[in-house]
mmJSON file of the N, C-alpha and C atoms, coordinates in Angstrom:
{"data_MODEL":{"atom_site":{
"group_PDB":["ATOM","ATOM","ATOM","ATOM","ATOM","ATOM","ATOM","ATOM","ATOM","ATOM","ATOM","ATOM","ATOM","ATOM","ATOM","ATOM","ATOM","ATOM","ATOM","ATOM","ATOM","ATOM","ATOM","ATOM","ATOM","ATOM","ATOM","ATOM","ATOM","ATOM","ATOM","ATOM","ATOM","ATOM","ATOM","ATOM","ATOM","ATOM","ATOM","ATOM","ATOM","ATOM","ATOM","ATOM","ATOM","ATOM","ATOM","ATOM","ATOM","ATOM","ATOM","ATOM","ATOM","ATOM","ATOM","ATOM","ATOM","ATOM","ATOM","ATOM","ATOM","ATOM","ATOM","ATOM","ATOM","ATOM","ATOM","ATOM","ATOM","ATOM","ATOM","ATOM","ATOM","ATOM","ATOM","ATOM","ATOM","ATOM","ATOM","ATOM","ATOM","ATOM","ATOM","ATOM","ATOM","ATOM","ATOM","ATOM","ATOM","ATOM","ATOM","ATOM","ATOM","ATOM","ATOM","ATOM","ATOM","ATOM","ATOM","ATOM","ATOM","ATOM","ATOM","ATOM","ATOM","ATOM","ATOM","ATOM","ATOM","ATOM","ATOM","ATOM","ATOM","ATOM","ATOM","ATOM","ATOM","ATOM","ATOM","ATOM","ATOM","ATOM","ATOM","ATOM","ATOM","ATOM","ATOM","ATOM","ATOM","ATOM","ATOM","ATOM","ATOM","ATOM","ATOM","ATOM","ATOM","ATOM","ATOM","ATOM","ATOM","ATOM","ATOM","ATOM","ATOM","ATOM","ATOM","ATOM","ATOM","ATOM","ATOM","ATOM","ATOM","ATOM","ATOM","ATOM","ATOM","ATOM","ATOM","ATOM","ATOM","ATOM","ATOM","ATOM","ATOM","ATOM","ATOM","ATOM","ATOM","ATOM","ATOM","ATOM","ATOM","ATOM","ATOM","ATOM","ATOM","ATOM","ATOM","ATOM","ATOM","ATOM","ATOM","ATOM","ATOM","ATOM","ATOM","ATOM","ATOM","ATOM","ATOM","ATOM","ATOM","ATOM","ATOM","ATOM","ATOM","ATOM","ATOM","ATOM","ATOM","ATOM","ATOM","ATOM","ATOM","ATOM","ATOM"],
"id":[1,2,3,4,5,6,7,8,9,10,11,12,13,14,15,16,17,18,19,20,21,22,23,24,25,26,27,28,29,30,31,32,33,34,35,36,37,38,39,40,41,42,43,44,45,46,47,48,49,50,51,52,53,54,55,56,57,58,59,60,61,62,63,64,65,66,67,68,69,70,71,72,73,74,75,76,77,78,79,80,81,82,83,84,85,86,87,88,89,90,91,92,93,94,95,96,97,98,99,100,101,102,103,104,105,106,107,108,109,110,111,112,113,114,115,116,117,118,119,120,121,122,123,124,125,126,127,128,129,130,131,132,133,134,135,136,137,138,139,140,141,142,143,144,145,146,147,148,149,150,151,152,153,154,155,156,157,158,159,160,161,162,163,164,165,166,167,168,169,170,171,172,173,174,175,176,177,178,179,180,181,182,183,184,185,186,187,188,189,190,191,192,193,194,195,196,197,198,199,200,201,202,203,204,205,206,207],
"type_symbol":["N","C","C","N","C","C","N","C","C","N","C","C","N","C","C","N","C","C","N","C","C","N","C","C","N","C","C","N","C","C","N","C","C","N","C","C","N","C","C","N","C","C","N","C","C","N","C","C","N","C","C","N","C","C","N","C","C","N","C","C","N","C","C","N","C","C","N","C","C","N","C","C","N","C","C","N","C","C","N","C","C","N","C","C","N","C","C","N","C","C","N","C","C","N","C","C","N","C","C","N","C","C","N","C","C","N","C","C","N","C","C","N","C","C","N","C","C","N","C","C","N","C","C","N","C","C","N","C","C","N","C","C","N","C","C","N","C","C","N","C","C","N","C","C","N","C","C","N","C","C","N","C","C","N","C","C","N","C","C","N","C","C","N","C","C","N","C","C","N","C","C","N","C","C","N","C","C","N","C","C","N","C","C","N","C","C","N","C","C","N","C","C","N","C","C","N","C","C","N","C","C","N","C","C","N","C","C"],
"label_atom_id":["N","CA","C","N","CA","C","N","CA","C","N","CA","C","N","CA","C","N","CA","C","N","CA","C","N","CA","C","N","CA","C","N","CA","C","N","CA","C","N","CA","C","N","CA","C","N","CA","C","N","CA","C","N","CA","C","N","CA","C","N","CA","C","N","CA","C","N","CA","C","N","CA","C","N","CA","C","N","CA","C","N","CA","C","N","CA","C","N","CA","C","N","CA","C","N","CA","C","N","CA","C","N","CA","C","N","CA","C","N","CA","C","N","CA","C","N","CA","C","N","CA","C","N","CA","C","N","CA","C","N","CA","C","N","CA","C","N","CA","C","N","CA","C","N","CA","C","N","CA","C","N","CA","C","N","CA","C","N","CA","C","N","CA","C","N","CA","C","N","CA","C","N","CA","C","N","CA","C","N","CA","C","N","CA","C","N","CA","C","N","CA","C","N","CA","C","N","CA","C","N","CA","C","N","CA","C","N","CA","C","N","CA","C","N","CA","C","N","CA","C","N","CA","C","N","CA","C","N","CA","C","N","CA","C","N","CA","C","N","CA","C"],
"label_alt_id":[null,null,null,null,null,null,null,null,null,null,null,null,null,null,null,null,null,null,null,null,null,null,null,null,null,null,null,null,null,null,null,null,null,null,null,null,null,null,null,null,null,null,null,null,null,null,null,null,null,null,null,null,null,null,null,null,null,null,null,null,null,null,null,null,null,null,null,null,null,null,null,null,null,null,null,null,null,null,null,null,null,null,null,null,null,null,null,null,null,null,null,null,null,null,null,null,null,null,null,null,null,null,null,null,null,null,null,null,null,null,null,null,null,null,null,null,null,null,null,null,null,null,null,null,null,null,null,null,null,null,null,null,null,null,null,null,null,null,null,null,null,null,null,null,null,null,null,null,null,null,null,null,null,null,null,null,null,null,null,null,null,null,null,null,null,null,null,null,null,null,null,null,null,null,null,null,null,null,null,null,null,null,null,null,null,null,null,null,null,null,null,null,null,null,null,null,null,null,null,null,null,null,null,null,null,null,null],
"label_comp_id":["MET","MET","MET","PRO","PRO","PRO","ASN","ASN","ASN","SER","SER","SER","ASP","ASP","ASP","LEU","LEU","LEU","LEU","LEU","LEU","PRO","PRO","PRO","SER","SER","SER","LEU","LEU","LEU","LEU","LEU","LEU","SER","SER","SER","LYS","LYS","LYS","LEU","LEU","LEU","TYR","TYR","TYR","GLU","GLU","GLU","ASN","ASN","ASN","GLN","GLN","GLN","LEU","LEU","LEU","ALA","ALA","ALA","LEU","LEU","LEU","GLU","GLU","GLU","ALA","ALA","ALA","SER","SER","SER","ILE","ILE","ILE","MET","MET","MET","GLU","GLU","GLU","LEU","LEU","LEU","SER","SER","SER","ASN","ASN","ASN","TRP","TRP","TRP","ILE","ILE","ILE","GLU","GLU","GLU","GLN","GLN","GLN","ARG","ARG","ARG","GLY","GLY","GLY","SER","SER","SER","ALA","ALA","ALA","ASP","ASP","ASP","VAL","VAL","VAL","ALA","ALA","ALA","GLU","GLU","GLU","ASN","ASN","ASN","VAL","VAL","VAL","ARG","ARG","ARG","GLY","GLY","GLY","ALA","ALA","ALA","LEU","LEU","LEU","ASP","ASP","ASP","THR","THR","THR","LEU","LEU","LEU","SER","SER","SER","HIS","HIS","HIS","ASN","ASN","ASN","GLU","GLU","GLU","GLU","GLU","GLU","PHE","PHE","PHE","ILE","ILE","ILE","LYS","LYS","LYS","LEU","LEU","LEU","THR","THR","THR","LEU","LEU","LEU","ALA","ALA","ALA","ALA","ALA","ALA","LEU","LEU","LEU","MET","MET","MET","SER","SER","SER","PRO","PRO","PRO","GLU","GLU","GLU"],
"label_asym_id":["A","A","A","A","A","A","A","A","A","A","A","A","A","A","A","A","A","A","A","A","A","A","A","A","A","A","A","A","A","A","A","A","A","A","A","A","A","A","A","A","A","A","A","A","A","A","A","A","A","A","A","A","A","A","A","A","A","A","A","A","A","A","A","A","A","A","A","A","A","A","A","A","A","A","A","A","A","A","A","A","A","A","A","A","A","A","A","A","A","A","A","A","A","A","A","A","A","A","A","A","A","A","A","A","A","A","A","A","A","A","A","A","A","A","A","A","A","A","A","A","A","A","A","A","A","A","A","A","A","A","A","A","A","A","A","A","A","A","A","A","A","A","A","A","A","A","A","A","A","A","A","A","A","A","A","A","A","A","A","A","A","A","A","A","A","A","A","A","A","A","A","A","A","A","A","A","A","A","A","A","A","A","A","A","A","A","A","A","A","A","A","A","A","A","A","A","A","A","A","A","A","A","A","A","A","A","A"],
"label_entity_id":["1","1","1","1","1","1","1","1","1","1","1","1","1","1","1","1","1","1","1","1","1","1","1","1","1","1","1","1","1","1","1","1","1","1","1","1","1","1","1","1","1","1","1","1","1","1","1","1","1","1","1","1","1","1","1","1","1","1","1","1","1","1","1","1","1","1","1","1","1","1","1","1","1","1","1","1","1","1","1","1","1","1","1","1","1","1","1","1","1","1","1","1","1","1","1","1","1","1","1","1","1","1","1","1","1","1","1","1","1","1","1","1","1","1","1","1","1","1","1","1","1","1","1","1","1","1","1","1","1","1","1","1","1","1","1","1","1","1","1","1","1","1","1","1","1","1","1","1","1","1","1","1","1","1","1","1","1","1","1","1","1","1","1","1","1","1","1","1","1","1","1","1","1","1","1","1","1","1","1","1","1","1","1","1","1","1","1","1","1","1","1","1","1","1","1","1","1","1","1","1","1","1","1","1","1","1","1"],
"label_seq_id":[1,1,1,2,2,2,3,3,3,4,4,4,5,5,5,6,6,6,7,7,7,8,8,8,9,9,9,10,10,10,11,11,11,12,12,12,13,13,13,14,14,14,15,15,15,16,16,16,17,17,17,18,18,18,19,19,19,20,20,20,21,21,21,22,22,22,23,23,23,24,24,24,25,25,25,26,26,26,27,27,27,28,28,28,29,29,29,30,30,30,31,31,31,32,32,32,33,33,33,34,34,34,35,35,35,36,36,36,37,37,37,38,38,38,39,39,39,40,40,40,41,41,41,42,42,42,43,43,43,44,44,44,45,45,45,46,46,46,47,47,47,48,48,48,49,49,49,50,50,50,51,51,51,52,52,52,53,53,53,54,54,54,55,55,55,56,56,56,57,57,57,58,58,58,59,59,59,60,60,60,61,61,61,62,62,62,63,63,63,64,64,64,65,65,65,66,66,66,67,67,67,68,68,68,69,69,69],
"pdbx_PDB_ins_code":[null,null,null,null,null,null,null,null,null,null,null,null,null,null,null,null,null,null,null,null,null,null,null,null,null,null,null,null,null,null,null,null,null,null,null,null,null,null,null,null,null,null,null,null,null,null,null,null,null,null,null,null,null,null,null,null,null,null,null,null,null,null,null,null,null,null,null,null,null,null,null,null,null,null,null,null,null,null,null,null,null,null,null,null,null,null,null,null,null,null,null,null,null,null,null,null,null,null,null,null,null,null,null,null,null,null,null,null,null,null,null,null,null,null,null,null,null,null,null,null,null,null,null,null,null,null,null,null,null,null,null,null,null,null,null,null,null,null,null,null,null,null,null,null,null,null,null,null,null,null,null,null,null,null,null,null,null,null,null,null,null,null,null,null,null,null,null,null,null,null,null,null,null,null,null,null,null,null,null,null,null,null,null,null,null,null,null,null,null,null,null,null,null,null,null,null,null,null,null,null,null,null,null,null,null,null,null],
"Cartn_x":[-13.547,-12.528,-13.233,-12.849,-13.466,-13.126,-14.016,-13.806,-12.516,-12.123,-10.901,-9.667,-9.727,-8.608,-8.502,-9.587,-9.6,-8.994,-8.987,-8.537,-7.106,-6.123,-4.766,-4.679,-5.38,-5.361,-6.003,-7.1,-7.767,-6.859,-6.245,-5.352,-4.155,-3.662,-2.541,-2.931,-4.109,-4.576,-4.822,-5.355,-5.548,-4.204,-3.212,-1.87,-1.286,-1.459,-0.998,-1.663,-2.958,-3.678,-3.114,-2.805,-2.24,-0.914,-0.066,1.226,1.049,0.091,-0.176,-0.679,-1.557,-2.056,-0.942,-0.09,1.034,1.931,2.244,3.1,2.43,1.145,0.41,0.373,0.122,0.061,1.429,2.485,3.843,4.126,3.706,3.872,3.136,1.937,1.177,1.857,2.416,3.089,4.332,5.038,6.189,5.745,4.651,4.099,3.694,3.062,2.637,3.855,4.881,6.093,6.766,6.781,7.386,6.65,5.425,4.623,4.575,5.479,5.655,4.917,4.312,3.586,4.325,5.511,6.352,5.698,4.971,4.316,3.271,2.489,1.457,2.119,3.147,3.855,4.456,4.999,5.58,4.51,3.345,2.236,1.78,1.72,1.325,2.347,3.614,4.657,4.64,4.311,4.182,3.079,1.971,0.872,1.267,2.055,2.498,3.495,4.124,5.063,4.385,3.104,2.368,2.353,2.163,2.175,3.537,4.57,5.924,6.221,5.76,5.997,5.358,4.185,3.449,3.773,4.542,4.766,5.408,6.429,7.124,6.197,5.412,4.469,3.467,2.967,1.988,2.611,3.822,4.488,4.712,5.185,5.438,4.153,3.102,1.823,1.23,1.302,0.812,1.598,2.914,3.735,3.325,3.065,2.647,1.282,0.374,-0.95,-0.926,0.009,0.049,0.932,1.698,2.577,1.746,2.152,1.434,1.67,0.669,0.759,1.491],
"Cartn_y":[-14.13,-13.339,-12.343,-12.341,-11.387,-9.94,-9.054,-7.636,-7.105,-7.618,-7.132,-7.462,-8.529,-8.872,-7.919,-7.264,-6.334,-4.975,-4.635,-3.307,-2.993,-3.853,-3.526,-3.337,-4.17,-4.028,-2.722,-2.38,-1.115,0.064,0.053,1.154,1.23,0.095,0.074,0.711,0.382,0.971,2.476,2.878,4.317,5.042,4.41,4.985,5.112,4.077,4.145,5.299,5.469,6.584,7.917,8.009,9.239,9.571,8.566,8.792,9.243,8.649,9.041,10.477,10.84,12.22,13.198,12.823,13.681,13.934,12.883,13.033,13.906,13.716,14.516,15.991,16.243,17.631,18.279,17.513,18.062,18.441,17.609,17.927,19.222,19.363,20.593,21.807,21.647,22.794,23.185,22.205,22.52,23.267,22.839,23.478,24.923,25.105,26.452,27.352,26.818,27.599,28.02,27.125,27.436,28.557,28.78,29.827,31.111,31.193,32.452,32.613,31.563,31.674,30.927,31.397,30.73,30.702,31.76,31.791,30.688,30.503,29.459,28.089,27.872,26.591,26.323,27.328,27.171,26.816,27.436,27.118,25.668,25.218,23.835,22.881,23.153,22.284,22.29,23.421,23.488,22.578,22.552,21.662,20.203,19.908,18.536,18.059,18.983,18.61,17.76,17.994,17.203,15.744,15.483,14.102,13.463,14.193,13.673,13.429,14.345,14.251,12.984,12.617,11.47,10.156,10.196,9.008,7.852,8.114,7.042,6.353,7.133,6.549,5.654,6.118,5.335,4.022,4.081,2.865,1.877,2.358,1.468,0.851,1.639,1.145,0.113,0.376,-0.608,-1.91,-1.813,-3.012,-3.812,-3.112,-3.788,-4.462,-3.785,-4.352,-5.567,-5.573,-6.637,-7.808,-7.642,-8.73,-9.786,-11.048,-12.098,-11.935,-12.226,-12.048,-13.167],
"Cartn_z":[-23.645,-22.964,-22.046,-20.785,-19.847,-20.224,-19.861,-20.168,-19.568,-18.4,-17.753,-18.594,-19.394,-20.275,-21.463,-21.787,-22.915,-22.565,-21.303,-20.888,-21.329,-21.095,-21.544,-23.063,-23.823,-25.279,-25.71,-25.078,-25.387,-25.087,-23.921,-23.546,-24.488,-24.921,-25.862,-27.191,-27.686,-28.949,-28.802,-27.679,-27.435,-27.399,-26.808,-26.758,-28.165,-28.985,-30.37,-31.106,-30.895,-31.514,-31.041,-29.756,-29.199,-29.868,-30.057,-30.706,-32.152,-32.839,-34.226,-34.297,-33.397,-33.364,-33.025,-32.084,-31.721,-32.933,-33.673,-34.858,-35.918,-36.116,-37.099,-36.709,-35.456,-34.975,-35.069,-34.796,-34.922,-36.378,-37.309,-38.725,-39.074,-38.569,-38.823,-38.204,-37.024,-36.393,-37.187,-37.742,-38.596,-39.849,-40.426,-41.619,-41.299,-40.168,-39.744,-39.553,-38.914,-38.665,-39.981,-40.95,-42.243,-42.967,-42.601,-43.23,-42.405,-41.441,-40.733,-39.428,-38.915,-37.644,-36.544,-36.246,-35.257,-33.877,-33.525,-32.202,-32.076,-33.122,-33.096,-33.002,-33.812,-33.794,-32.412,-31.801,-30.462,-29.438,-29.544,-28.635,-28.806,-30.047,-30.309,-29.705,-29.92,-29.37,-27.844,-27.273,-25.815,-25.309,-26.025,-25.642,-25.822,-26.853,-27.093,-26.04,-25.354,-24.29,-23.212,-22.988,-21.999,-22.407,-23.699,-24.176,-23.947,-24.272,-24.084,-22.607,-21.777,-20.336,-19.755,-20.251,-19.711,-20.406,-21.47,-22.289,-21.512,-20.745,-20.03,-19.029,-18.302,-17.343,-18.06,-19.191,-19.947,-20.412,-20.956,-21.429,-20.291,-19.16,-18.022,-17.485,-17.433,-16.93,-17.876,-19.172,-20.142,-20.038,-19.895,-19.759,-18.515,-17.425,-16.19,-16.371,-17.052,-17.266,-18.192,-19.126,-20.119,-19.696,-18.638,-18.202,-17.464,-17.629,-16.892,-15.391,-14.651,-13.192,-12.535],
"occupancy":[1.0,1.0,1.0,1.0,1.0,1.0,1.0,1.0,1.0,1.0,1.0,1.0,1.0,1.0,1.0,1.0,1.0,1.0,1.0,1.0,1.0,1.0,1.0,1.0,1.0,1.0,1.0,1.0,1.0,1.0,1.0,1.0,1.0,1.0,1.0,1.0,1.0,1.0,1.0,1.0,1.0,1.0,1.0,1.0,1.0,1.0,1.0,1.0,1.0,1.0,1.0,1.0,1.0,1.0,1.0,1.0,1.0,1.0,1.0,1.0,1.0,1.0,1.0,1.0,1.0,1.0,1.0,1.0,1.0,1.0,1.0,1.0,1.0,1.0,1.0,1.0,1.0,1.0,1.0,1.0,1.0,1.0,1.0,1.0,1.0,1.0,1.0,1.0,1.0,1.0,1.0,1.0,1.0,1.0,1.0,1.0,1.0,1.0,1.0,1.0,1.0,1.0,1.0,1.0,1.0,1.0,1.0,1.0,1.0,1.0,1.0,1.0,1.0,1.0,1.0,1.0,1.0,1.0,1.0,1.0,1.0,1.0,1.0,1.0,1.0,1.0,1.0,1.0,1.0,1.0,1.0,1.0,1.0,1.0,1.0,1.0,1.0,1.0,1.0,1.0,1.0,1.0,1.0,1.0,1.0,1.0,1.0,1.0,1.0,1.0,1.0,1.0,1.0,1.0,1.0,1.0,1.0,1.0,1.0,1.0,1.0,1.0,1.0,1.0,1.0,1.0,1.0,1.0,1.0,1.0,1.0,1.0,1.0,1.0,1.0,1.0,1.0,1.0,1.0,1.0,1.0,1.0,1.0,1.0,1.0,1.0,1.0,1.0,1.0,1.0,1.0,1.0,1.0,1.0,1.0,1.0,1.0,1.0,1.0,1.0,1.0,1.0,1.0,1.0,1.0,1.0,1.0],
"B_iso_or_equiv":[0.0,0.0,0.0,0.0,0.0,0.0,0.0,0.0,0.0,0.0,0.0,0.0,0.0,0.0,0.0,0.0,0.0,0.0,0.0,0.0,0.0,0.0,0.0,0.0,0.0,0.0,0.0,0.0,0.0,0.0,0.0,0.0,0.0,0.0,0.0,0.0,0.0,0.0,0.0,0.0,0.0,0.0,0.0,0.0,0.0,0.0,0.0,0.0,0.0,0.0,0.0,0.0,0.0,0.0,0.0,0.0,0.0,0.0,0.0,0.0,0.0,0.0,0.0,0.0,0.0,0.0,0.0,0.0,0.0,0.0,0.0,0.0,0.0,0.0,0.0,0.0,0.0,0.0,0.0,0.0,0.0,0.0,0.0,0.0,0.0,0.0,0.0,0.0,0.0,0.0,0.0,0.0,0.0,0.0,0.0,0.0,0.0,0.0,0.0,0.0,0.0,0.0,0.0,0.0,0.0,0.0,0.0,0.0,0.0,0.0,0.0,0.0,0.0,0.0,0.0,0.0,0.0,0.0,0.0,0.0,0.0,0.0,0.0,0.0,0.0,0.0,0.0,0.0,0.0,0.0,0.0,0.0,0.0,0.0,0.0,0.0,0.0,0.0,0.0,0.0,0.0,0.0,0.0,0.0,0.0,0.0,0.0,0.0,0.0,0.0,0.0,0.0,0.0,0.0,0.0,0.0,0.0,0.0,0.0,0.0,0.0,0.0,0.0,0.0,0.0,0.0,0.0,0.0,0.0,0.0,0.0,0.0,0.0,0.0,0.0,0.0,0.0,0.0,0.0,0.0,0.0,0.0,0.0,0.0,0.0,0.0,0.0,0.0,0.0,0.0,0.0,0.0,0.0,0.0,0.0,0.0,0.0,0.0,0.0,0.0,0.0,0.0,0.0,0.0,0.0,0.0,0.0],
"pdbx_formal_charge":[null,null,null,null,null,null,null,null,null,null,null,null,null,null,null,null,null,null,null,null,null,null,null,null,null,null,null,null,null,null,null,null,null,null,null,null,null,null,null,null,null,null,null,null,null,null,null,null,null,null,null,null,null,null,null,null,null,null,null,null,null,null,null,null,null,null,null,null,null,null,null,null,null,null,null,null,null,null,null,null,null,null,null,null,null,null,null,null,null,null,null,null,null,null,null,null,null,null,null,null,null,null,null,null,null,null,null,null,null,null,null,null,null,null,null,null,null,null,null,null,null,null,null,null,null,null,null,null,null,null,null,null,null,null,null,null,null,null,null,null,null,null,null,null,null,null,null,null,null,null,null,null,null,null,null,null,null,null,null,null,null,null,null,null,null,null,null,null,null,null,null,null,null,null,null,null,null,null,null,null,null,null,null,null,null,null,null,null,null,null,null,null,null,null,null,null,null,null,null,null,null,null,null,null,null,null,null],
"auth_seq_id":[1,1,1,2,2,2,3,3,3,4,4,4,5,5,5,6,6,6,7,7,7,8,8,8,9,9,9,10,10,10,11,11,11,12,12,12,13,13,13,14,14,14,15,15,15,16,16,16,17,17,17,18,18,18,19,19,19,20,20,20,21,21,21,22,22,22,23,23,23,24,24,24,25,25,25,26,26,26,27,27,27,28,28,28,29,29,29,30,30,30,31,31,31,32,32,32,33,33,33,34,34,34,35,35,35,36,36,36,37,37,37,38,38,38,39,39,39,40,40,40,41,41,41,42,42,42,43,43,43,44,44,44,45,45,45,46,46,46,47,47,47,48,48,48,49,49,49,50,50,50,51,51,51,52,52,52,53,53,53,54,54,54,55,55,55,56,56,56,57,57,57,58,58,58,59,59,59,60,60,60,61,61,61,62,62,62,63,63,63,64,64,64,65,65,65,66,66,66,67,67,67,68,68,68,69,69,69],
"auth_comp_id":["MET","MET","MET","PRO","PRO","PRO","ASN","ASN","ASN","SER","SER","SER","ASP","ASP","ASP","LEU","LEU","LEU","LEU","LEU","LEU","PRO","PRO","PRO","SER","SER","SER","LEU","LEU","LEU","LEU","LEU","LEU","SER","SER","SER","LYS","LYS","LYS","LEU","LEU","LEU","TYR","TYR","TYR","GLU","GLU","GLU","ASN","ASN","ASN","GLN","GLN","GLN","LEU","LEU","LEU","ALA","ALA","ALA","LEU","LEU","LEU","GLU","GLU","GLU","ALA","ALA","ALA","SER","SER","SER","ILE","ILE","ILE","MET","MET","MET","GLU","GLU","GLU","LEU","LEU","LEU","SER","SER","SER","ASN","ASN","ASN","TRP","TRP","TRP","ILE","ILE","ILE","GLU","GLU","GLU","GLN","GLN","GLN","ARG","ARG","ARG","GLY","GLY","GLY","SER","SER","SER","ALA","ALA","ALA","ASP","ASP","ASP","VAL","VAL","VAL","ALA","ALA","ALA","GLU","GLU","GLU","ASN","ASN","ASN","VAL","VAL","VAL","ARG","ARG","ARG","GLY","GLY","GLY","ALA","ALA","ALA","LEU","LEU","LEU","ASP","ASP","ASP","THR","THR","THR","LEU","LEU","LEU","SER","SER","SER","HIS","HIS","HIS","ASN","ASN","ASN","GLU","GLU","GLU","GLU","GLU","GLU","PHE","PHE","PHE","ILE","ILE","ILE","LYS","LYS","LYS","LEU","LEU","LEU","THR","THR","THR","LEU","LEU","LEU","ALA","ALA","ALA","ALA","ALA","ALA","LEU","LEU","LEU","MET","MET","MET","SER","SER","SER","PRO","PRO","PRO","GLU","GLU","GLU"],
"auth_asym_id":["A","A","A","A","A","A","A","A","A","A","A","A","A","A","A","A","A","A","A","A","A","A","A","A","A","A","A","A","A","A","A","A","A","A","A","A","A","A","A","A","A","A","A","A","A","A","A","A","A","A","A","A","A","A","A","A","A","A","A","A","A","A","A","A","A","A","A","A","A","A","A","A","A","A","A","A","A","A","A","A","A","A","A","A","A","A","A","A","A","A","A","A","A","A","A","A","A","A","A","A","A","A","A","A","A","A","A","A","A","A","A","A","A","A","A","A","A","A","A","A","A","A","A","A","A","A","A","A","A","A","A","A","A","A","A","A","A","A","A","A","A","A","A","A","A","A","A","A","A","A","A","A","A","A","A","A","A","A","A","A","A","A","A","A","A","A","A","A","A","A","A","A","A","A","A","A","A","A","A","A","A","A","A","A","A","A","A","A","A","A","A","A","A","A","A","A","A","A","A","A","A","A","A","A","A","A","A"],
"auth_atom_id":["N","CA","C","N","CA","C","N","CA","C","N","CA","C","N","CA","C","N","CA","C","N","CA","C","N","CA","C","N","CA","C","N","CA","C","N","CA","C","N","CA","C","N","CA","C","N","CA","C","N","CA","C","N","CA","C","N","CA","C","N","CA","C","N","CA","C","N","CA","C","N","CA","C","N","CA","C","N","CA","C","N","CA","C","N","CA","C","N","CA","C","N","CA","C","N","CA","C","N","CA","C","N","CA","C","N","CA","C","N","CA","C","N","CA","C","N","CA","C","N","CA","C","N","CA","C","N","CA","C","N","CA","C","N","CA","C","N","CA","C","N","CA","C","N","CA","C","N","CA","C","N","CA","C","N","CA","C","N","CA","C","N","CA","C","N","CA","C","N","CA","C","N","CA","C","N","CA","C","N","CA","C","N","CA","C","N","CA","C","N","CA","C","N","CA","C","N","CA","C","N","CA","C","N","CA","C","N","CA","C","N","CA","C","N","CA","C","N","CA","C","N","CA","C","N","CA","C","N","CA","C","N","CA","C","N","CA","C","N","CA","C"],
"pdbx_PDB_model_num":[1,1,1,1,1,1,1,1,1,1,1,1,1,1,1,1,1,1,1,1,1,1,1,1,1,1,1,1,1,1,1,1,1,1,1,1,1,1,1,1,1,1,1,1,1,1,1,1,1,1,1,1,1,1,1,1,1,1,1,1,1,1,1,1,1,1,1,1,1,1,1,1,1,1,1,1,1,1,1,1,1,1,1,1,1,1,1,1,1,1,1,1,1,1,1,1,1,1,1,1,1,1,1,1,1,1,1,1,1,1,1,1,1,1,1,1,1,1,1,1,1,1,1,1,1,1,1,1,1,1,1,1,1,1,1,1,1,1,1,1,1,1,1,1,1,1,1,1,1,1,1,1,1,1,1,1,1,1,1,1,1,1,1,1,1,1,1,1,1,1,1,1,1,1,1,1,1,1,1,1,1,1,1,1,1,1,1,1,1,1,1,1,1,1,1,1,1,1,1,1,1,1,1,1,1,1,1]
}}}
């Protein structure tokens, strides 16, 4: 398999990892908030907004890369 065929699969796995990290960090921010650090939790969620903002573009690009030409 040529290296160029591996790129979409690699990017897909990296995206899956990103989603898993996002979910884990959100859980931690909820835990932090429950312990009285609402400001910290809000800052974390603000940083996670970037992931959410870029998610649709990433999904569409991966779909385009993985579709047969």
